LOLUM-903812 format. One line per field, with one value per residue (C-alpha): residue number from 1; residue in one letter; x negated, y negated, z negated. Coordinates in steps of 0.25 Angstrom, whole numbers. Layout:
<nodes>
i <- (NUM, ...) .
aa <- (a, ...) .
px <- (X, ...) .
py <- (Y, ...) .
pz <- (Z, ...) .
</nodes>
This chain:
<nodes>
i <- (1, 2, 3, 4, 5, 6, 7, 8, 9, 10, 11, 12, 13, 14, 15, 16, 17, 18, 19, 20, 21, 22, 23, 24, 25, 26, 27, 28, 29, 30, 31, 32, 33, 34, 35, 36, 37, 38, 39, 40, 41, 42, 43, 44, 45, 46, 47, 48, 49, 50, 51, 52, 53, 54, 55, 56, 57, 58, 59, 60, 61, 62, 63, 64, 65, 66, 67, 68, 69, 70, 71, 72, 73, 74, 75, 76, 77, 78, 79, 80, 81, 82, 83, 84, 85, 86, 87, 88, 89, 90, 91, 92, 93, 94, 95) .
aa <- (m, p, n, l, s, i, k, d, v, p, e, a, w, t, e, a, l, r, q, r, a, a, r, n, h, r, s, l, q, g, e, l, m, a, i, l, e, r, v, m, a, e, g, e, a, p, a, g, n, d, a, r, g, k, p, v, l, r, r, g, t, r, t, i, e, q, i, h, a, d, h, l, l, r, f, p, k, p, i, k, g, a, r, s, v, d, l, i, r, e, d, r, d, a, r) .
px <- (-1, -6, -8, -3, -10, -5, -12, -11, 2, 4, 2, 16, 21, 12, 14, 30, 26, 17, 28, 39, 29, 30, 42, 46, 35, 27, 12, 12, 11, 23, 33, 28, 30, 44, 46, 42, 49, 64, 62, 58, 72, 79, 74, 75, 88, 88, 100, 102, 103, 105, 116, 104, 98, 89, 84, 88, 78, 86, 100, 106, 114, 124, 133, 136, 151, 142, 131, 141, 146, 133, 131, 145, 140, 127, 133, 148, 149, 144, 133, 136, 128, 127, 131, 117, 129, 131, 116, 113, 125, 124, 110, 113, 123, 113, 106) .
py <- (1, -13, -24, -37, -49, -63, -73, -85, -80, -92, -87, -89, -79, -67, -70, -68, -57, -50, -50, -45, -34, -31, -33, -22, -13, -14, -19, -32, -24, -17, -27, -35, -24, -20, -36, -33, -22, -28, -41, -31, -22, -34, -39, -27, -29, -36, -51, -51, -63, -77, -83, -88, -72, -75, -64, -70, -69, -70, -73, -80, -77, -88, -90, -102, -104, -103, -112, -121, -122, -123, -137, -143, -144, -148, -160, -161, -174, -175, -182, -196, -204, -202, -189, -182, -182, -198, -200, -194, -198, -212, -209, -203, -215, -228, -222) .
pz <- (0, 2, -10, -9, -19, -22, -25, -33, -41, -52, -65, -71, -60, -63, -78, -75, -67, -78, -89, -79, -75, -91, -92, -82, -87, -75, -70, -62, -51, -53, -54, -43, -35, -40, -37, -22, -23, -26, -17, -6, -9, -8, 4, 12, 18, 29, 28, 43, 52, 52, 60, 72, 70, 62, 51, 36, 29, 14, 10, -2, -12, -12, -1, 7, -3, -14, -8, -5, -19, -25, -16, -20, -33, -32, -19, -25, -16, -1, 0, 5, 17, 31, 38, 47, 60, 56, 57, 69, 77, 74, 79, 90, 95, 92, 103) .
</nodes>
């Protein structure tokens, strides 16, 4: 099997990984392998293609409706000011 090496890992990450490995009764190597196995298993199922036929590499967990509801909570009032379409029309008509 090939070997992997990661350089310049922040000390805080290294310590957190060591503690996690100890909690799971694994060596640091074993904990890193377990993390990689879980991530690879999650990513093995193909997500399909988007509307343009390009492969989808990552899917979110929220629906469009949930995202819309979150935006309404964060921005309850419409943004004031000129709409971009109006600015473009004004610029085009000025020529």
